VEXMI-566842 format. One record per atom (N, C-alpha, C): residue in three letters; residue number from 1; atom name; chain; z, y, x. Coordinates in steps of 0.05 Angstrom, whole numbers. Layout:
% residues N
{pt 'ALA',NUM,'CA','A',{Z,Y,X}}
...
END
This chain:
% residues 47
{pt 'MET',1,'N','A',{-28,257,-491}}
{pt 'MET',1,'CA','A',{-16,231,-494}}
{pt 'MET',1,'C','A',{15,234,-491}}
{pt 'LYS',2,'N','A',{29,222,-508}}
{pt 'LYS',2,'CA','A',{58,224,-507}}
{pt 'LYS',2,'C','A',{70,197,-501}}
{pt 'GLN',3,'N','A',{92,198,-486}}
{pt 'GLN',3,'CA','A',{107,173,-479}}
{pt 'GLN',3,'C','A',{131,172,-498}}
{pt 'ARG',4,'N','A',{147,152,-493}}
{pt 'ARG',4,'CA','A',{171,150,-508}}
{pt 'ARG',4,'C','A',{188,175,-505}}
{pt 'TYR',5,'N','A',{205,180,-523}}
{pt 'TYR',5,'CA','A',{223,203,-522}}
{pt 'TYR',5,'C','A',{209,230,-524}}
{pt 'ASN',6,'N','A',{185,230,-535}}
{pt 'ASN',6,'CA','A',{170,255,-540}}
{pt 'ASN',6,'C','A',{164,271,-515}}
{pt 'ARG',7,'N','A',{160,258,-493}}
{pt 'ARG',7,'CA','A',{152,273,-468}}
{pt 'ARG',7,'C','A',{123,269,-463}}
{pt 'LYS',8,'N','A',{110,289,-453}}
{pt 'LYS',8,'CA','A',{82,287,-446}}
{pt 'LYS',8,'C','A',{79,270,-420}}
{pt 'ALA',9,'N','A',{58,254,-420}}
{pt 'ALA',9,'CA','A',{52,239,-396}}
{pt 'ALA',9,'C','A',{40,257,-374}}
{pt 'LYS',10,'N','A',{47,253,-349}}
{pt 'LYS',10,'CA','A',{36,269,-328}}
{pt 'LYS',10,'C','A',{15,252,-313}}
{pt 'PHE',11,'N','A',{-7,265,-307}}
{pt 'PHE',11,'CA','A',{-28,252,-292}}
{pt 'PHE',11,'C','A',{-33,267,-266}}
{pt 'TYR',12,'N','A',{-37,253,-245}}
{pt 'TYR',12,'CA','A',{-41,265,-219}}
{pt 'TYR',12,'C','A',{-68,256,-208}}
{pt 'SER',13,'N','A',{-80,272,-191}}
{pt 'SER',13,'CA','A',{-104,264,-178}}
{pt 'SER',13,'C','A',{-99,266,-148}}
{pt 'ILE',14,'N','A',{-113,249,-133}}
{pt 'ILE',14,'CA','A',{-109,248,-104}}
{pt 'ILE',14,'C','A',{-129,267,-90}}
{pt 'THR',15,'N','A',{-121,281,-70}}
{pt 'THR',15,'CA','A',{-138,299,-56}}
{pt 'THR',15,'C','A',{-155,284,-35}}
{pt 'LYS',16,'N','A',{-175,297,-24}}
{pt 'LYS',16,'CA','A',{-191,285,-3}}
{pt 'LYS',16,'C','A',{-174,277,21}}
{pt 'SER',17,'N','A',{-156,295,29}}
{pt 'SER',17,'CA','A',{-138,289,52}}
{pt 'SER',17,'C','A',{-119,266,45}}
{pt 'GLY',18,'N','A',{-111,265,20}}
{pt 'GLY',18,'CA','A',{-94,243,11}}
{pt 'GLY',18,'C','A',{-108,217,12}}
{pt 'LEU',19,'N','A',{-134,217,5}}
{pt 'LEU',19,'CA','A',{-150,192,6}}
{pt 'LEU',19,'C','A',{-153,183,35}}
{pt 'ARG',20,'N','A',{-157,202,53}}
{pt 'ARG',20,'CA','A',{-160,195,82}}
{pt 'ARG',20,'C','A',{-133,183,92}}
{pt 'GLN',21,'N','A',{-111,196,85}}
{pt 'GLN',21,'CA','A',{-85,185,93}}
{pt 'GLN',21,'C','A',{-80,157,82}}
{pt 'LEU',22,'N','A',{-87,153,56}}
{pt 'LEU',22,'CA','A',{-84,127,44}}
{pt 'LEU',22,'C','A',{-101,106,58}}
{pt 'ALA',23,'N','A',{-125,114,66}}
{pt 'ALA',23,'CA','A',{-143,95,80}}
{pt 'ALA',23,'C','A',{-130,88,107}}
{pt 'ARG',24,'N','A',{-120,108,122}}
{pt 'ARG',24,'CA','A',{-107,102,148}}
{pt 'ARG',24,'C','A',{-83,84,145}}
{pt 'GLU',25,'N','A',{-67,90,125}}
{pt 'GLU',25,'CA','A',{-42,74,121}}
{pt 'GLU',25,'C','A',{-49,46,112}}
{pt 'THR',26,'N','A',{-70,43,96}}
{pt 'THR',26,'CA','A',{-79,17,87}}
{pt 'THR',26,'C','A',{-88,0,111}}
{pt 'GLU',27,'N','A',{-104,13,129}}
{pt 'GLU',27,'CA','A',{-113,-1,153}}
{pt 'GLU',27,'C','A',{-90,-10,170}}
{pt 'ASP',28,'N','A',{-70,9,174}}
{pt 'ASP',28,'CA','A',{-47,2,190}}
{pt 'ASP',28,'C','A',{-31,-21,177}}
{pt 'TRP',29,'N','A',{-28,-20,151}}
{pt 'TRP',29,'CA','A',{-13,-42,137}}
{pt 'TRP',29,'C','A',{-27,-68,140}}
{pt 'GLU',30,'N','A',{-54,-69,137}}
{pt 'GLU',30,'CA','A',{-69,-93,140}}
{pt 'GLU',30,'C','A',{-67,-105,168}}
{pt 'ARG',31,'N','A',{-68,-87,188}}
{pt 'ARG',31,'CA','A',{-66,-96,216}}
{pt 'ARG',31,'C','A',{-38,-107,221}}
{pt 'ILE',32,'N','A',{-17,-93,213}}
{pt 'ILE',32,'CA','A',{11,-101,218}}
{pt 'ILE',32,'C','A',{17,-127,203}}
{pt 'SER',33,'N','A',{9,-129,178}}
{pt 'SER',33,'CA','A',{15,-153,162}}
{pt 'SER',33,'C','A',{0,-177,173}}
{pt 'GLY',34,'N','A',{-25,-172,183}}
{pt 'GLY',34,'CA','A',{-40,-194,196}}
{pt 'GLY',34,'C','A',{-26,-205,220}}
{pt 'VAL',35,'N','A',{-15,-187,237}}
{pt 'VAL',35,'CA','A',{-1,-195,261}}
{pt 'VAL',35,'C','A',{24,-211,253}}
{pt 'ILE',36,'N','A',{39,-201,234}}
{pt 'ILE',36,'CA','A',{63,-215,225}}
{pt 'ILE',36,'C','A',{56,-242,214}}
{pt 'GLY',37,'N','A',{34,-244,199}}
{pt 'GLY',37,'CA','A',{26,-270,188}}
{pt 'GLY',37,'C','A',{19,-290,211}}
{pt 'ARG',38,'N','A',{5,-280,231}}
{pt 'ARG',38,'CA','A',{-2,-298,254}}
{pt 'ARG',38,'C','A',{23,-307,268}}
{pt 'VAL',39,'N','A',{42,-289,272}}
{pt 'VAL',39,'CA','A',{67,-296,286}}
{pt 'VAL',39,'C','A',{82,-317,270}}
{pt 'LEU',40,'N','A',{84,-313,243}}
{pt 'LEU',40,'CA','A',{98,-333,227}}
{pt 'LEU',40,'C','A',{84,-360,227}}
{pt 'ARG',41,'N','A',{57,-360,227}}
{pt 'ARG',41,'CA','A',{43,-386,228}}
{pt 'ARG',41,'C','A',{48,-400,254}}
{pt 'LEU',42,'N','A',{48,-385,276}}
{pt 'LEU',42,'CA','A',{54,-397,302}}
{pt 'LEU',42,'C','A',{82,-408,303}}
{pt 'ALA',43,'N','A',{101,-393,293}}
{pt 'ALA',43,'CA','A',{129,-402,292}}
{pt 'ALA',43,'C','A',{132,-427,275}}
{pt 'GLY',44,'N','A',{117,-429,254}}
{pt 'GLY',44,'CA','A',{118,-452,237}}
{pt 'GLY',44,'C','A',{106,-477,250}}
{pt 'GLN',45,'N','A',{86,-473,267}}
{pt 'GLN',45,'CA','A',{74,-495,281}}
{pt 'GLN',45,'C','A',{92,-506,303}}
{pt 'ARG',46,'N','A',{109,-490,314}}
{pt 'ARG',46,'CA','A',{127,-498,335}}
{pt 'ARG',46,'C','A',{152,-513,324}}
{pt 'SER',47,'N','A',{158,-509,299}}
{pt 'SER',47,'CA','A',{182,-522,288}}
{pt 'SER',47,'C','A',{179,-551,283}}
END
């Protein structure tokens, strides 16, 4: 498959350790964003 400017497209695959890291980081992000969301909701209720 070729992209614009006559360059071949590069395809990458994720390793098992990469999948584990992605799962950990996804869980961390969901936890952190949930806490931030709760803080913002509480701050909005006080205003």
